[in-house]
N, C-alpha and C positions, 0 to 999 in steps of 0.2 A: 763764577757765573756773572753777568751781569743783571741789572734790575730786570731787564727784559725776559730772562729766561729763568727767572727765580720766582717762584709763584707767590702773588700777595695773599694767599689762602690763609687762615690758619689752620695748622696741622690739626689742634683738638676740634675745630669745626667740622673739617674733613672726616674725621673720624667719628663725629656722633651725626654726621649730615645724613648718611645713608639709611636707608629703609629696608630691610632684608625683604626678598620675595619671599610670600608667605605660600605654605600648602604643598612645598616640593617634600615629598617623602624621602628618608634616607635612601629607600632602595631605589627610586628614581633617580635620586639626586647623583650618586655615585654608581649606577649600573655600568658594565662594560658593554660597551658596544665594538664591533670591529671597525677598524680604522679605514676609512676609505684607501681604496687600492690606489697605487700612484702609476701614473702611465708608464709604458717602457720605457720610452726616451729620458734619459737621465735628469735629475732636476738637482739644482744647486741650491744651498741654502747659504746666504750671508749672515753669518753669525757674529753679532756684535758684542763685545766684552772687555775686559782688562785681559791682558796676557795670562795672568794666573789660571785662570780657569780654562784657558785654551790649549789642550792635549792634541800635541800630534797624532798619539795612540787611541785617543777616544775617535776622531777624525777618520781613521784609517780604518778602523772597526765599523765604524757606522757605514762607511763605504761598502765594506766586504759582507756586512749582514742586511742593510738595506738597499744598497746601491744610489744611496743620497751623497753627493758631492757637498762637504762641509766648507765654507771659505771665510777662514777667520778673516774678521776686522779687529786689530787689538787697539786700544786706546788706554787713557788715565780712567780713573774712576769717577772723576768729574766731569770729563770728555762723553762719557758714556750717556751722561744725563743730558748733556747739551745736544748731542747728535739726536736723541730720541725725540727732542722737543724742536729742535730746526732742521734735521732731515730726516722726517720719519719714512720717505721713499728709499732712503739709504741701506736698509737690512730688511731682513725677512725675520730675524730671530735675534733677541735681544737676552744677555743674561745680566741681568742687574741686581743691585740690591734692594731689599725690602725697604730701607730708609730712603731710598729715592723717589720713594711711589709720591707721597705728598707734594713733591714738585711735578712728576710726569702726569699724573692721573687728569688734573685740570687741563692739561693741554690736548687731550682728547687723543693722544697719539700712543696708547696703550688700550688694546681691547682686553673684553673679558674673555676667559678661556673657559670653554662650556667643561664642566666636570665631567658630563657623560661620554665625554670621549677620550678622558685620561683613565686608564682600565685601574689604575691603584691609587685613584684620588682618594680614598678611602683607608688608606696604607699610610700616608703621610704622617710624619712623626708627631708625635700630639705635641711636642715642646714648639712648634709651629704653628699648629692647629688650633691649640687653645692656652698653650704658655704654660705646660707642666710636664714635669718628669716624674714618672713613678706616683703619679697623684697628687704631685706636690707643685704649688705655683712657683716660678722662677720672679727674679727680677724683672721688672716691667719698665725700668726708665728707658725713656726713649723711644724708637719707633718699633716697638715688636712686631714681628711677623702676623701673630696671632688678630692683632688689631688692624692690620692691612692686608688679609687674606684674602676677603670675599668682597663683591660687587653685587649690586643689585640686579643688574643686567648687563649686557654685552658691551654696551655702549656707555654705562654709566661714567661718571666723572667726580663720584663721592663713594667712599667705602659704605659698605653694609655692616651694620651693627652684629650681625650673627651669619651662622653658616649659610651657605644657598649656593647656587648652582652654578655660579660664576665665582672663576678666582682670577686675582691680579696677575699673579705670577704660579709658575709650578715650579716648587722649589728643586733648586740642584744640590748645593751644597751649603753649610752653615758650620761654626766653630765657635768655641770660647777662648778669643784671644786674651793673651796677657804679655807680660814681659819676656823679651829675649834674653839671655846672658850668656858669657863664658866664663862658666866655672873656674875652668884653668887660670884665668888672668883675675879673678877677683879673690880677696880674702875675707873669708867669713862666708855668713848666710844671706840672701836676698829673701826676704818671706812679705814683703810689703810694697805696694806701689809708689809709697814715699820713697822708696830707694831712687826712683828716675830722676828727682831733685835734691838727692843727697849728695852733699859738696865732695863726701868720699870719693864721688865719680865724676868730679869737674874734668870737662874736656874729654871726657870718655861715654857722655851720653849721648842718646840722638832720639829725635821725636818725630812723628808721622806729620808730614806737611801736605795732608788731606783736611781742611781746617773743621768739617764736621766730624770729623774722628780724632784727630790729633788733640781738640780740644778736650774731646771725652777722657782720654788718656791723661791730659793734666788734670782734670777734675778728680778722677780717681786716685791721683798723686796728691793733689792738694788736701782732698777730704782725708786722705788717709794720714797726711801730715798733722791734721787737726787744725790747720787753718779756717775752714768753715765747713759748712753741712749744706749741701745741695737739697733743693725740693725734688728738682729731678734733671739729672745731670745731662738729659737727653735735649730739654728743653728749657734751657737756663733764662731767667729776668735778666733785663740789662744790668742790673745792678751784678748779678751773680759773672757775668762775661765781663764787665770792666775789672773786679778785682781778679779773675782767672788770668786773664791778660796780664794786669800789674805784677802777678808773682811770676809769671812766666818770663816778662821783660826783665825783672830784677833778676831772675835767675840765669838769662841769656848774657846781661851785661856782667855778671860775676864768672862768665866763661864756662857755665856748666855743659853746654851743648857742642857737640861736636861737628853735628851735622842735622838738616833737615832734609828727610828723604821722601820721596813721592813714587819713586819706582821700585819696584821689586828687587830687580837685581844691585841697585844701589844698596839697598838694606843687605843685601847677602854679603856683598863686598866690604862693606862697612864692617861687618862683624867677622867675616872671614880673614881680614888683613889684621885684625887686633886694634884698628883705629877706636872702634866703639866695644864696650865691653857690657853694656846694659842699653837696651832699645824699645820701642815700639817695634813690633815684629809680627809677620803672618806665619802660620803654621809651614808651608811649603818653603819659607825661606830658611826655616830653622832645619828642614829636610835637605833644602840644597847647601847649607854650611855643612852638615852631618858627613854628607855624600864625599866632601871633600877631606874626609877624615878629621876633622875639627869639631873638638868637644863643643857643643853648643847646646843649650837647655831653654826650654819653654815654661819659665818658671812658675810654678803654683804660688798664689799670694793670698794673704789672710781675708782681703776685702773682696774676692771672687774675680770674676772675668767680666771683659766687655766682650758681649755675642755680637755676630752678625749674621744674615742669612740673605742668600741670592736666590734668582730663581729666571725660568725662562718666560719672556712676553713676546707678544705678537703686536704689529703694528696694523691698524685698520686697514693700510692700502695695500696689504700683502696679498699677492694673487692666490686663485684657488687652488691651482697646483701645489703652489708654495706652502700653502695653508695645511693643504692637505700631508704634505711630506712634512712639515713641522709637527703636526700631531704626531705623525709615525715616529719621528726622532724623539720627541718627548718621550712618547711610551716605550721605546727602546732602551732611552736614558734611565727611566726609572725601573728598568727590568734586570739589574742586577750588574752587568760587567763595568758599565762606566763608573757606577758608585763603588765596586771593589778596587778601580784603579785610581780612583780618586782618594779614596780612603787611606790608600798607601802613602799619600803625602801629608796625611793628617787631619783630612777634613771628614766631617761628617754627612750624611745621605740623607734622602728625604724619605727612603722606604727601606727601613732596617733589614726587613726579612730579607729580602732581594739581594741585599749586599751581603748579607750573612752567606747566602747562597752561592755566592760567587767567588767566597773568598775561601783559603784554605784554614782549617778549624785553629789552627796555632797563629793564623794571621789575626783572625776575630777576636781570638783571646787577647792577642797583643792590644791591637788599637782601641776595641770596644769594652773590653771586661778588664781592661787594666790588670791582666795576669803576666807574668814573666813569660819571656819569649821561648818557645822550647824549642825553635830554630832560629838561625840568621833571621834577621827581617832586612828583606831589601825594597828598595824604592820603585816607585812605577819603570823607571828606567834600568833597573836591576842592578844599582850598585848597593853596596852595602850600605845599611842604616844602621843597625843595631844588632850586636852580639847576642847570641842564645844567652837567655838569664835577663836580659835587661828587661826593665817595664816602662811603660810609657807615662811622660811626664804629667802629673797631674791625675792619673789614673784611669778608671773606666767611665765609660760614656756618662753614667749617672751622676758620678762624683764630679766630673768637669762642666756638663750641663745643667747639673742642677744647682752649682753655684755661680750661676749668672745674675752679676750685679745691674748692668745695664746693656742697651742696646744700639748698635750704631742708629744713628738718627738725625733729621732735618729740624731745625727748632723754629719756631714761630719768628724768633729775632735772626732769621738764617742772614739776611742782607746786613744787618748790624754787626753780627758775630763775626762774619766775614771780613768786613772793614776793620776790625779790633784786630783779628788775627794777623791781617797784612801789617798793621803796625807792629805788632810783636815781631814778625820775620824781618821786617825792615830797620828795627830797632838796633 
């Protein structure tokens, strides 16, 4: 991101700056209204996101159920943000992460979504609405969705400090990320993020080369190793950034890292080939490796998880027909089928009740309750993922999301951090 496409606003000032719309009763705020009917003529939604969230199965099902054509536009995580800021007329629907919102909102290119048009808005998972699991707070380092979910009005460019009738994004998927490992190629147990920097894995480790996320994985490892304690791993001071990058450069020059990946498929190939045995990884990549018949584990670690969440947003320039279609698609997305489809690759979904209704009981028990699989577990594409008797890495939904330590974020010192990260990659 250049200086022109990175907001100069402070993330903290944005989070504190909005004043919530007062006097909206909960029943009015989240009441269900019929989505306006779409004209008989087919409508196409240009859907901008990373390739990971773009499922041909979801596009086909939406076309079958709604008569809406989904036209996927696949770009990298950073390019999603660039495109929202510089080309807001080039898409109708964006699926982006909450951590990008402090960059996107000041541009005026993300409009507030009317909660009255989202039938299940009041059913969105509590970890996204208020940062709790089972009534207990999770870690809030970084840019937590609960801090960036609401706007005071449709055209606001600052966040609201409390629940309102307008949402920045309608949540789609989220997860608790950790390190992926090849247990068949590793001696002993991996129990800490510190293992990412352990010389034992010299030349066999890899880290994610998306600066704002990769540096948080590094911080988890550095803090776990006992080198330093961060005030907020998602919003480091310059001194903390300098120390983190210095530790990474030291590890790189010692030959610790085999690769620095930015593409989902790249991470799959590194792990499946055995070139890498421990690395930053995403849940669908674990699924992709396992469906090749290769042992791969999403390792629970003592220090907890780095979480993220993504959601649907709309550009203010969207046409009325496309806007109506987008609301209809979003409501359909939350109604169960899409959530169940994505849950089978390890994602969590915004509305748990509808996802549960759309899954077989044994599937829900495996993915969300941490119970041994009563039958073979299949991927969304129908490939064998786990044999009967297996349990999900990390356990149940509450066990995994309840141990979130931090959330993906954009720091106040984002420009400085990116410059220092690039020094690390070039070192």
